C-alpha positions in Angstrom: 76.3 187.2 -11.7 79.8 188.2 -12.8 82.5 185.6 -13.4 85.5 186.4 -11.1 87.6 183.5 -12.2 89.7 185.4 -14.8 90.4 188.0 -12.1 91.3 185.3 -9.6 93.8 183.8 -12.1 95.3 187.1 -12.8 95.9 187.7 -8.9 97.6 184.3 -8.6 99.8 185.0 -11.6 100.8 188.4 -10.3 101.6 187.0 -6.9 103.8 184.4 -8.2 105.4 186.6 -10.7 106.0 189.2 -8.1 107.6 186.8 -5.5 109.9 185.3 -8.3 111.1 188.8 -9.2 112.4 189.3 -5.5 114.4 186.0 -5.7 116.2 186.7 -9.1 118.4 189.7 -9.4 118.6 191.4 -12.7 121.6 191.0 -14.7 122.9 194.3 -13.2 122.8 194.8 -9.7 123.3 198.1 -7.9 126.0 199.0 -5.4 123.5 198.9 -2.3 122.5 195.4 -3.0 126.1 194.3 -3.4 127.0 196.0 -0.1 124.3 194.0 1.5 125.6 190.9 -0.2 129.3 191.5 0.8 128.3 192.4 4.5 126.2 189.3 4.8 129.0 187.2 3.2 131.2 188.2 6.1 129.0 186.3 8.4 129.8 183.1 6.6 133.4 183.6 5.6 136.6 182.2 7.1 138.6 184.6 9.0 141.1 185.0 6.2 138.4 186.2 3.8 136.4 188.4 6.3 138.4 191.6 5.7 138.4 191.4 1.9 134.5 190.9 2.0 134.1 193.6 4.4 136.2 196.1 2.4 134.2 195.2 -0.6 131.0 196.0 1.2 132.4 199.3 2.3 133.5 200.1 -1.2 130.0 199.2 -2.7 128.4 201.5 -0.1 130.7 204.3 -0.8 130.1 203.9 -4.5 126.4 204.2 -3.9 127.0 207.3 -1.7 128.8 209.0 -4.7 125.2 209.4 -6.3 122.8 208.9 -3.3 122.1 210.4 0.1 123.8 208.4 2.9 120.4 207.8 4.5 119.1 206.4 1.3 122.0 204.2 1.0 121.6 202.7 4.4 118.0 202.2 3.8 118.6 200.4 0.5 121.4 198.2 2.0 119.0 197.2 4.8 116.2 196.4 2.4 118.4 194.4 0.2 119.7 192.4 3.2 116.1 191.8 4.4 115.3 190.4 0.9 118.2 188.1 1.0 117.5 186.8 4.5 113.8 186.3 3.6 115.0 184.2 0.5 117.1 181.9 2.7 114.5 182.0 5.5 117.1 183.6 7.8 119.1 180.3 7.6 122.7 181.0 6.9 123.3 177.4 6.1 121.6 178.2 3.0 123.7 181.2 2.1 125.0 179.4 -0.9 121.7 180.2 -2.6 122.5 184.0 -2.1 126.0 183.5 -3.3 124.7 182.0 -6.5 122.4 184.8 -7.1 124.6 187.7 -6.3 128.2 186.6 -5.9 129.5 186.9 -9.5 127.1 189.9 -10.3 128.5 191.9 -7.4 132.2 190.8 -7.9 131.9 192.0 -11.6 130.3 195.3 -10.5 133.1 195.9 -8.1 135.9 194.7 -10.5 134.6 197.0 -13.1 135.6 200.0 -10.9 139.1 198.8 -10.3 141.7 201.1 -11.7 143.9 199.6 -14.4 147.6 199.7 -13.6 
C-alpha cells in the first residue's frame, strides 16, 4: 500500500503558502492593484480626502491603460478589489489591514510618476 502522508503534507504546505501569497503584496505593486486600493480607500475616507483618493485611483487606472486594454484593466481592478475584500472579510472596519499592506506601496508608485517641477 502506498504511503500518501508526504503528498498530504505537500498539499497542506501549498495551500497555506498559496493563501499567504494573496495576503502579502510583492514589494512592487501594479497600477491596477493600486487603483483598487485607492477606490476602496474612498469608502473609508473623510470627505476632505475623498477627491484626492478618487483621483489617485483614476490616475492609477489611466497608468495601467497606457499598456493594457481597458477591459483587462477593469477586470484586474475588480480582481484586486475582490482579493482585498476577502482579506478583510468584507468588513471595512478592518480596512487598516489593507492600508498597511498597500498604502505606502501604492503611494510610492503614484509619487514615482509625479513630474518634477
